[in-house]
C-alpha positions in Angstrom: 100.5 28.5 96.6 96.9 29.6 97.0 97.9 33.2 96.2 99.9 32.1 93.1 96.8 30.4 91.7 94.8 33.6 91.7 94.8 35.0 88.1 97.0 38.1 87.6 94.1 40.2 86.3 92.1 39.4 89.5 95.0 40.4 91.7 95.4 43.7 89.8 91.7 44.3 90.1 91.9 43.6 93.9 94.8 46.0 94.2 93.0 48.7 92.2 89.9 48.2 94.5 92.1 48.8 97.5 93.6 52.0 96.2 90.1 53.3 95.4 89.0 52.6 99.0 91.9 54.6 100.4 91.4 58.4 100.5 93.4 60.2 97.8 94.7 62.7 100.4 96.6 59.8 102.0 98.5 59.2 98.7 99.2 62.9 98.6 100.6 63.1 102.1 102.9 60.1 101.4 104.1 61.8 98.2 104.8 65.1 100.1 107.0 63.3 102.6 109.0 61.3 100.2 109.2 64.2 97.7 111.9 65.8 100.0 113.1 62.8 102.0 114.9 61.3 99.0 116.5 64.6 98.0 117.6 65.2 101.6 119.6 61.9 101.4 120.8 63.0 98.0 122.4 66.1 99.5 124.5 63.8 101.7 125.8 62.1 98.5 127.1 65.5 97.2 130.3 65.0 99.1 131.1 62.0 96.8 129.2 62.8 93.6 128.4 65.9 91.6 124.7 66.9 91.7 124.1 66.1 88.1 125.5 62.6 88.7 123.2 62.1 91.6 120.3 63.4 89.5 121.0 60.9 86.7 121.4 58.0 89.1 118.1 58.9 90.7 116.3 58.9 87.3 118.1 55.8 86.0 117.4 53.7 89.1 113.7 54.8 89.1 113.5 53.9 85.4 115.0 50.5 86.1 112.5 49.8 88.9 109.6 50.9 86.8 110.8 48.8 83.8 110.9 45.7 85.9 107.7 46.4 87.6 105.4 47.7 84.9 107.1 46.8 81.5 105.5 49.9 80.0 106.7 49.3 76.4 104.0 46.6 76.1 101.1 49.2 76.1 102.7 52.3 74.6 102.1 51.2 71.0 98.4 50.9 71.8 98.1 54.5 73.0 96.8 57.4 70.8 99.3 60.0 69.4 98.3 62.7 71.9 99.0 60.4 74.9 102.4 59.3 73.5 103.3 63.0 73.0 102.3 63.7 76.6 104.6 60.8 77.7 107.5 62.2 75.7 107.0 65.7 77.1 106.7 64.4 80.6 109.9 62.5 80.2 111.7 65.6 79.1 110.3 67.6 81.9 111.3 65.0 84.5 114.9 64.9 83.2 115.5 68.7 83.3 113.4 69.2 86.4 115.4 66.7 88.4 118.7 68.3 87.2 117.5 71.8 88.1 116.3 70.7 91.5 119.6 69.1 92.5 121.6 72.1 91.2 119.3 74.3 93.4 119.6 72.3 96.6 123.3 72.2 96.2 123.3 76.0 96.7 120.2 76.8 98.7 118.5 75.2 101.8 116.0 72.5 101.0 113.1 74.5 102.7 113.7 77.5 100.5 113.8 75.5 97.3 110.6 73.8 98.4 108.8 77.1 98.9 109.9 78.4 95.5 108.9 75.1 93.9 105.5 75.6 95.3 105.0 78.9 93.6 104.1 77.2 90.2 101.3 75.1 91.7 100.0 78.2 93.4 99.6 79.8 89.9 97.7 76.6 88.8 95.4 76.7 91.8 94.6 80.4 91.3 94.2 80.3 87.5 90.8 81.5 86.5 89.7 82.1 90.1 90.2 85.8 90.4 88.1 86.4 93.6 89.1 89.0 96.1 90.0 86.3 98.6 92.2 84.5 96.1 93.9 87.7 95.0 94.8 88.4 98.6 96.2 84.8 98.9 98.2 85.3 95.7 99.7 88.5 97.1 100.7 86.7 100.3 102.3 83.9 98.3 104.2 86.4 96.2 105.4 88.2 99.4 106.6 84.9 100.9 108.6 84.0 97.9 110.0 87.6 97.7 111.2 87.2 101.3 112.8 83.9 100.5 114.5 85.1 97.4 115.7 88.3 99.1 117.4 86.1 101.8 119.5 84.3 99.1 119.7 86.8 96.2 123.0 88.2 97.2 124.4 84.9 98.4 123.7 82.7 95.3 121.8 84.2 92.4 122.6 81.0 90.3 120.9 78.8 92.9 117.8 81.0 92.6 117.8 80.6 88.8 117.9 76.8 89.2 115.1 76.9 91.9 112.8 79.0 89.7 113.6 76.8 86.7 112.6 73.8 88.8 109.4 75.7 89.9 108.3 76.2 86.2 109.1 72.6 85.4 107.2 71.3 88.4 104.2 73.2 87.2 104.5 71.4 83.9 104.9 68.1 85.7 101.5 68.7 87.5 99.8 69.5 84.2 101.2 66.6 82.3 100.8 64.2 85.2 97.1 65.0 85.4 96.9 64.5 81.6 98.3 60.9 81.7 96.3 60.1 84.9 93.0 61.0 83.3 91.5 57.5 83.1 92.7 55.8 86.2 95.7 55.4 88.5 97.0 52.0 87.1 97.1 53.3 83.5 98.7 56.5 84.7 101.5 54.5 86.5 102.2 52.6 83.3 102.5 55.9 81.4 104.6 57.4 84.1 107.0 54.4 83.8 107.3 55.0 80.1 108.0 58.7 80.8 110.8 57.8 83.3 112.5 55.7 80.6 112.4 58.7 78.3 113.8 60.8 81.1 116.7 58.5 81.6 117.7 58.7 77.9 117.3 62.5 77.8 119.3 63.0 81.0 122.1 60.6 79.8 124.4 63.4 78.3 123.6 65.6 81.3 124.7 63.4 84.2 126.3 60.2 83.1 129.9 61.5 83.3 129.4 62.7 86.8 127.7 59.4 87.8 130.5 57.1 86.6 132.4 57.1 89.9 129.5 55.5 91.6 129.8 52.4 89.4 133.1 51.5 91.1 131.7 51.9 94.6 128.8 49.5 95.4 127.8 51.4 98.5 127.4 54.7 96.6 125.4 52.9 93.9 123.1 51.4 96.5 122.6 54.7 98.2 121.8 56.3 94.8 119.3 53.5 94.1 117.7 54.3 97.5 117.4 58.0 96.5 115.8 57.0 93.2 113.2 54.8 95.1 112.4 57.4 97.7 112.5 60.4 95.3 111.0 59.2 92.1 109.2 55.9 92.5 107.2 56.3 95.7 106.2 59.9 95.3 105.4 59.8 91.6 103.3 56.7 92.0 101.4 58.3 94.9 101.0 61.4 92.7 99.3 59.4 90.0 97.0 57.7 92.4 96.0 61.1 93.9 95.8 62.9 90.5 93.4 60.2 89.2 90.9 61.2 91.8 91.6 64.9 92.5 91.1 67.9 90.3 94.2 69.8 89.2 93.2 72.8 91.2 92.7 70.7 94.4 95.9 68.9 93.9 97.7 72.2 93.4 96.0 73.5 96.5 97.2 70.6 98.6 100.8 71.3 97.6 100.8 73.8 100.4 102.3 70.8 102.4 105.5 70.9 100.3 107.2 73.9 102.0 106.3 72.6 105.4 107.6 69.1 104.7 110.7 70.5 103.1 111.4 72.5 106.2 110.8 69.6 108.6 113.0 67.2 106.6 115.7 69.9 106.2 115.8 70.3 110.0 115.7 66.5 110.8 118.0 65.1 108.1 120.3 68.0 107.1 120.3 70.1 110.3 119.3 73.1 108.1 117.7 75.4 110.7 115.7 78.2 109.0 116.3 81.8 109.9 113.4 83.9 111.2 113.1 85.6 107.7 113.0 82.2 106.0 110.3 80.9 108.4 108.3 84.1 107.7 108.5 83.6 104.0 107.5 79.9 104.2 104.7 80.8 106.5 103.3 83.4 104.1 103.2 80.8 101.3 101.4 78.3 103.5 98.9 80.9 104.8 98.2 82.0 101.2 97.0 78.6 100.2 95.2 78.0 103.5 92.9 81.0 102.8 92.5 80.1 99.1 89.1 78.7 98.1 88.1 76.9 94.9 
C-alpha cells in the first residue's frame, strides 16, 4: 500500500534514475543474449508453423506487450513530423527485417546468419574512419563474411539472400533506433512501442495466414508469445537504453558480440555445431572489430 501511494511520476523518475546508474554496456550485453535466444526457440517452432507465421506472432505479441505497458498512442500526436516519420520507417524496417531473419535461419545456421547480420553495423562503425588500422579491420571482416558465404553459397543461395537483406535492414534499425533514442531511454521506448504497432500492421499480410494454426493451439500461441518477449521486447528495450547513452559508432562496435552469442546459443539450444571454416569466418569478423578504434 505504501508503494501504491507513491505518485506515478515519482516512480518513473526513480526507475529512470536506476537505469542511468547502470552501465550502458550491461543493457547491450543483455540485448545481445536475448537477440538470438528468442530466435533459437523460434526455430523449434518451425516444425509446427511456417517461418513467416512465427515472425508475425513475434511482432504481434511484442506489439501487444508494448501497447499494454507503454500506451504509445497517447504521446505520438505530440511529436514533431520528423520523429513520426522515423517511427513509421522503423516500424516498416522491423516488419521486413524480422521476416527476412526468420526466412534466413530456416535455411542457414544461426551463427552464420548472426555473422552476416553483423556486417551492416561494421560498415556503420567504420564509416568516416578510414585509418590504416580500420581498413585492415574492414578487410578482415570482409574475409570472414566471404568464408561464411562460401560455406553456404552452393547449399542455399536463397538463404544467403535473406541473410544479407536482414543485414541491410539491421543497419537501418541501428540508425533509426538511435534517432528515436536521442533524448533519453524512456522516450525512446515509447517511440519503439509505437513503431512495433506499425510493424504489426505492415507484417499482417506477410504472416497472418501462416500464423492462423497457432490460434487453435494454446501451447503454440504461448510459445510464440514467449518468443516475442525474448526476441523483441527485452532486446529492443535494452537497445534503446544503451543507444540513449552510447554513440552510434560505439554501439556498432560493441555488436561484435552478436556472432559470438549466436554461435554459443546455436550450440546450446539448437545443437548446431559450427564447422572449422565457419568458426574461422566468425573469428575473423570478431577480430576485425576487436582491432578497430574510434
